[in-house]
C-alpha positions in Angstrom: 0.0 0.0 0.0 2.7 2.5 1.0 6.5 2.5 0.8 6.8 1.1 -2.7 9.4 3.7 -3.7 11.5 2.9 -0.6 11.3 -0.8 -1.4 12.5 -0.2 -5.0 15.3 2.1 -3.7 16.3 -0.6 -1.2 16.5 -3.2 -4.0 18.6 -0.8 -6.2 20.9 -0.2 -3.2 21.4 -3.9 -2.9 19.8 -4.4 0.5 18.6 -7.9 1.3 16.2 -6.8 4.0 14.0 -3.8 4.4 12.5 -2.8 7.8 8.7 -2.4 7.4 5.5 -2.5 9.3 2.8 -4.9 8.1 -0.8 -4.2 9.0 -4.2 -5.4 8.0 -6.4 -2.7 6.6 -9.6 -2.4 4.7 -10.1 -0.7 1.4 -10.7 2.7 2.9 -7.6 2.6 5.0 -5.6 1.3 2.0 -6.8 4.2 -0.1 -5.9 6.7 2.7 -2.4 5.2 2.9 -1.9 5.3 -0.9 -3.0 8.9 -1.2 -0.9 10.0 1.8 2.1 8.2 0.3 1.6 10.1 -3.0 1.1 13.4 -1.3 4.5 13.1 0.4 6.3 12.9 -2.9 8.5 16.0 -3.4 7.9 16.3 -7.2 4.2 17.0 -7.0 3.1 20.5 -8.0 0.6 22.3 -5.8 -2.3 21.5 -8.1 -1.6 17.8 -8.0 -1.3 18.0 -4.2 -4.6 19.8 -4.0 -6.2 17.2 -6.3 -4.8 14.4 -4.0 -6.3 16.1 -1.0 -9.7 16.5 -2.8 -9.6 12.8 -3.7 -9.4 11.9 0.0 -12.3 14.2 0.8 -14.4 13.1 -2.2 -13.8 9.3 -2.3 -13.6 8.7 1.5 -16.0 11.3 2.7 -13.5 12.9 5.0 -13.8 16.5 6.2 -11.1 19.1 5.7 -10.3 18.8 9.4 -9.9 15.1 9.3 -7.6 15.3 6.2 -5.6 18.1 8.0 -5.0 15.9 11.0 -3.9 12.9 8.9 -1.5 15.1 6.9 -0.2 17.0 9.9 -1.4 20.4 8.6 -3.9 23.0 9.7 -7.5 23.0 8.4 -7.0 26.5 6.9 -3.9 25.3 5.0 -6.0 22.5 3.5 -8.9 24.9 2.7 -6.4 27.3 0.9 -4.9 24.4 -1.0 -8.3 23.3 -2.2 -9.3 26.8 -3.3 -6.8 26.7 -6.2 -8.8 23.9 -7.8 -11.4 26.5 -8.7 -9.1 27.7 -11.5 -9.9 26.2 -14.9 -7.5 23.7 -16.4 -6.2 26.1 -19.0 -5.2 28.6 -16.2 -3.6 25.8 -14.1 -1.5 24.8 -17.1 -0.4 28.4 -17.8 0.5 28.9 -14.1 2.6 25.7 -14.0 4.3 26.4 -17.4 5.2 29.9 -16.4 6.7 28.8 -13.1 4.2 30.8 -11.0 3.6 29.9 -7.4 0.5 28.8 -5.4 0.3 32.3 -4.0 0.0 33.6 -7.6 -2.9 31.2 -8.1 -4.7 32.2 -5.0 -4.3 35.9 -5.9 -6.0 35.2 -9.2 -9.0 33.7 -7.4 -10.0 37.2 -6.3 -11.1 37.8 -9.8 -14.6 36.3 -10.5 -14.7 36.7 -14.2 -12.9 33.8 -16.0 -12.2 36.1 -19.0 -10.7 38.8 -16.9 -8.7 36.2 -15.0 -7.3 34.9 -18.3 -6.3 38.4 -19.3 -4.8 39.2 -15.9 -2.8 35.9 -15.9 -1.5 36.6 -19.4 -0.3 40.1 -18.2 1.3 38.7 -15.0 3.2 36.1 -17.1 4.2 38.7 -19.7 5.5 41.1 -17.1 7.0 38.3 -14.9 5.4 39.7 -11.8 6.4 38.3 -8.4 3.6 37.5 -5.9 3.6 41.0 -4.3 3.4 42.7 -7.7 0.6 40.3 -8.8 -1.4 40.9 -5.7 -1.0 44.7 -6.0 -2.0 44.6 -9.7 -5.1 42.6 -8.9 -6.1 44.9 -6.0 -5.8 47.9 -8.3 -7.7 46.1 -11.1 -10.6 45.2 -8.7 -10.6 48.7 -7.2 -10.9 50.3 -10.6 -13.6 47.8 -11.6 -15.6 48.8 -8.5 -15.3 52.5 -9.3 -16.5 51.8 -12.9 -19.5 49.8 -11.5 -20.4 52.8 -9.2 -20.3 55.1 -12.2 -22.6 52.7 -14.2 -25.1 52.7 -11.3 -25.2 56.5 -11.2 -26.0 56.7 -14.9 -28.9 54.2 -14.5 -30.9 56.5 -12.2 -32.2 59.0 -14.7 -35.7 59.5 -13.5 -35.9 60.5 -9.9 -39.6 59.6 -9.7 -38.9 55.9 -10.6 -36.1 55.9 -8.1 -38.3 57.3 -5.3 -41.2 55.0 -6.2 -38.8 52.0 -6.0 -37.5 53.0 -2.6 -41.1 53.5 -1.3 -42.2 50.1 -2.6 
C-alpha cells in the first residue's frame, strides 16, 4: 500500500532486508495510505497536491479537518490548498508552465470573471510579476472595476420619480 518507492530504492541499493510494518487494513484505510504516500512525494506541483487532498475528501467522505489531522497540517492550509482547484484547467496549465507559485494562483482567485482572470494571468506572465506585484496589480484592477460599476449605477438613475417609487415600494 505504501513505501513502494522505498522498497524499490532498497533493492537498487542492494539491501537484502528492508524494515517495514505490516498491518491489516480495509479498502478505505488502504486508499488513505496510498494517497498519503503520493502526497508526500517531493515532485508534486501544488495543483496535484490539491487534487490528491480532494480525492481523500471526495472518495472517502473525509472532512477538511480530518484530512488536515492525517496530513499534519492545519484545516486552513487544507482549505487554501483546495481553493486553487477553482481555476480552470487552462489557467492551471499556464501557471505551471510559467513557473508561478501557489500564491500567484490564490491571488488570481480574487477575480470572479474567467475572461478577466485569463487576461490578468497573461499580463502577469508577460510582465514576470512576483507575488507582491501580482497581488497589487489585482487589487488595483478590482478597485478600478468597483469604481466603474459605481459610475454605471449612477447613470442608470435618470428619472428620480422611478427611483423614489422604487424606494417607497
